[in-house]
C-alpha positions as CSV (number, residue, x, y, z in Angstrom):
1,M,44.7,24.3,-23.5
2,G,44.8,26.9,-26.2
3,K,46.0,28.5,-29.1
4,Y,46.4,31.8,-27.9
5,N,49.7,33.7,-25.3
6,T,47.2,36.2,-23.8
7,L,44.2,36.6,-22.2
8,S,42.7,39.6,-24.8
9,E,43.8,37.9,-27.9
10,A,41.2,34.7,-26.6
11,I,38.8,37.8,-25.3
12,N,38.9,39.3,-28.8
13,D,38.8,35.8,-30.5
14,L,35.6,34.8,-28.1
15,T,33.7,37.6,-28.6
16,K,33.9,37.5,-32.6
17,E,33.0,34.3,-32.6
18,G,29.8,35.4,-30.7
19,Y,30.6,35.5,-26.7
20,T,29.9,39.2,-26.3
21,F,28.1,39.2,-22.3
22,N,30.1,39.4,-19.3
23,F,29.2,37.0,-16.6
24,N,30.3,37.0,-13.0
25,L,30.2,34.5,-10.5
26,K,27.8,34.1,-7.7
27,N,28.2,32.1,-4.7
28,D,25.4,29.4,-6.2
29,C,25.3,31.1,-10.2
30,I,26.9,33.0,-12.9
31,E,25.2,36.0,-13.5
32,C,25.1,38.6,-16.2
33,T,25.0,42.6,-15.7
34,E,24.0,43.3,-19.0
35,N,20.6,42.0,-19.1
36,K,20.2,41.2,-15.7
37,S,20.3,37.7,-15.5
38,Q,21.3,34.6,-13.3
39,L,22.1,31.4,-14.9
40,N,22.2,28.5,-12.2
41,P,25.0,25.7,-13.6
42,E,22.1,23.9,-14.5
43,E,21.4,26.1,-17.2
44,F,24.8,27.1,-18.9
45,E,26.5,25.0,-20.1
46,I,30.7,25.5,-20.9
47,D,32.4,25.0,-24.1
48,K,35.7,26.3,-23.9
49,V,38.5,26.6,-21.0
50,Y,41.4,28.5,-21.2
51,R,43.9,29.1,-18.8
52,F,46.7,32.0,-18.5
53,Q,50.1,32.5,-17.2
54,E,51.7,36.0,-16.7
55,M,55.1,35.1,-16.5
56,S,56.7,38.0,-15.0
57,D,54.0,36.9,-11.8
58,V,53.6,32.7,-11.7
59,D,51.1,33.8,-9.5
60,N,48.8,36.0,-11.7
61,E,46.9,33.6,-13.0
62,S,43.5,33.1,-14.3
63,I,41.1,31.0,-15.8
64,L,38.3,31.5,-18.9
65,Y,35.3,30.5,-19.6
66,A,33.0,30.5,-22.6
67,I,29.6,29.7,-21.9
68,S,26.9,29.2,-23.1
69,S,23.1,29.4,-21.8
70,T,20.8,25.4,-22.3
71,N,18.3,27.8,-23.5
72,G,20.6,29.6,-26.7
73,E,19.6,32.9,-25.4
74,L,23.0,34.1,-24.1
75,K,27.0,33.4,-24.8
76,G,29.3,35.3,-23.7
77,L,32.7,34.8,-21.2
78,L,33.4,33.9,-17.2
79,V,37.1,35.3,-16.4
80,N,38.3,34.5,-12.8
81,A,41.9,34.6,-10.8
82,Y,42.4,30.3,-10.9
83,G,43.9,28.7,-8.1
84,M,44.3,30.1,-4.0
85,Y,42.9,33.4,-5.4
86,A,39.5,32.1,-7.2
87,D,36.6,33.4,-6.5
88,A,34.8,31.7,-3.7
89,A,31.8,29.7,-4.9
90,S,29.0,27.2,-4.0
91,A,30.5,23.4,-4.5
92,K,27.8,22.8,-7.0
93,L,29.1,26.0,-9.1
94,V,32.7,24.7,-8.3
95,K,32.0,21.6,-9.7
96,K,30.6,22.7,-12.8
97,L,34.0,24.8,-12.9
98,N,35.9,22.2,-12.8
99,K,33.9,19.5,-15.3
100,R,36.4,20.3,-18.2
């Protein structure tokens, strides 16, 4: 998975690597509210994926995606719940996110 013990460690390190935007899941795309852009599954690549589980709460799992746009203009992070608490998304978007 990765070299990080906590989600915050990974976020801090990846931000230093240039993943400075924050993405949110929408039904069929990811959205960056900072620059008001949306990326469809064919417009971004997943560079890295990290999963985290709270030791004190096994039901509290999260997944961190380091994402870059295919045109090279955006690099950012998407944090989502993992498992039964994951946000709903279209089949095409879920397939892209689970590709790695």
